[in-house]
C-alpha positions in Angstrom: -18.5 -5.4 -9.8 -21.0 -6.8 -7.7 -21.0 -9.3 -4.5 -24.5 -10.7 -3.7 -23.6 -12.2 -0.6 -22.3 -10.7 2.6 -20.1 -11.9 5.5 -21.7 -10.8 8.8 -19.2 -11.1 11.7 -19.9 -11.1 15.5 -16.6 -11.3 17.5 -18.2 -9.7 20.7 -19.8 -13.0 21.8 -17.6 -15.7 24.1 -17.9 -17.9 20.7 -17.5 -15.8 17.8 -19.4 -16.8 14.7 -19.8 -15.5 11.0 -23.5 -15.2 9.3 -23.8 -15.5 5.7 -26.6 -12.9 4.5 -27.7 -13.1 0.9 -28.6 -9.7 -1.2 -32.2 -8.9 -0.3 -34.7 -5.6 -0.8 -33.2 -4.4 2.6 -29.6 -5.4 1.9 -28.8 -4.7 -1.7 -25.7 -6.0 -3.3 -22.3 -4.5 -2.7 -21.1 -2.6 -5.7 -17.8 -1.4 -6.6 -15.6 0.3 -9.3 -12.2 0.2 -10.2 -10.0 2.8 -12.2 -6.2 2.6 -12.5 -3.7 4.5 -14.7 -0.2 3.6 -15.4 3.1 4.9 -17.3 6.3 2.6 -18.2 9.3 4.3 -19.6 12.4 2.4 -20.6 15.7 4.7 -20.9 19.4 4.1 -22.2 18.7 1.4 -24.4 16.9 -0.5 -21.7 19.6 -0.3 -19.0 17.1 1.9 -16.9 13.3 1.7 -16.5 10.7 3.2 -14.5 6.9 3.2 -14.0 4.2 4.9 -12.2 0.8 3.8 -11.6 -2.5 4.9 -9.5 -5.3 2.8 -8.4 -8.7 4.1 -7.0 -11.8 2.2 -5.8 -15.3 3.7 -5.0 -17.4 1.1 -3.2 -21.2 1.3 -2.4 -23.5 -0.3 -0.3 -21.1 -2.0 2.1 -22.4 -3.7 5.3 -22.2 -1.9 8.7 -23.4 -2.4 11.9 -25.8 -0.1 14.0 -24.3 0.8 17.5 -25.1 -2.1 20.0 -26.3 -4.4 17.0 -28.1 -7.4 18.3 -26.9 -10.1 15.5 -27.7 -12.9 17.6 -31.0 -13.3 19.9 -30.6 -14.3 23.5 -29.5 -17.8 22.8 -26.2 -17.1 21.3 -26.6 -20.1 18.9 -29.7 -18.7 17.3 -29.3 -15.9 14.6 -31.5 -12.7 14.5 -34.3 -13.7 11.8 -34.7 -9.7 11.2 -31.0 -9.0 10.8 -31.6 -6.4 8.3 -32.6 -4.1 10.8 -29.1 -4.6 12.4 -27.2 -2.9 9.5 -26.5 0.1 7.7 -25.5 1.1 4.3 -22.3 2.6 3.8 -19.8 4.0 1.4 -16.1 3.0 0.7 -13.0 4.4 -1.1 -9.6 3.1 -1.5 -6.5 5.2 -2.9 -3.0 3.5 -3.8 -0.2 5.3 -5.7 
């Protein structure tokens, strides 16, 4: 699965805002691969049932901020036109049983 638009949130200013950043050469689309496995079993003529399942996700090219990133310029209403210089690429993973 791919995500071609990223939500960049600024919650440190007095008036928090959200910026939408589309994927570019410098901000590639986020990608994710999901894996799941499960087993289901009935016992005693369907009086008892049990199941077990697992889920694992690997995410790449997530958006992370540099330390002290300037998402806005000096005027808090004007977004930074070079936002990609304040972002980092990250990886993530999720495990659920």
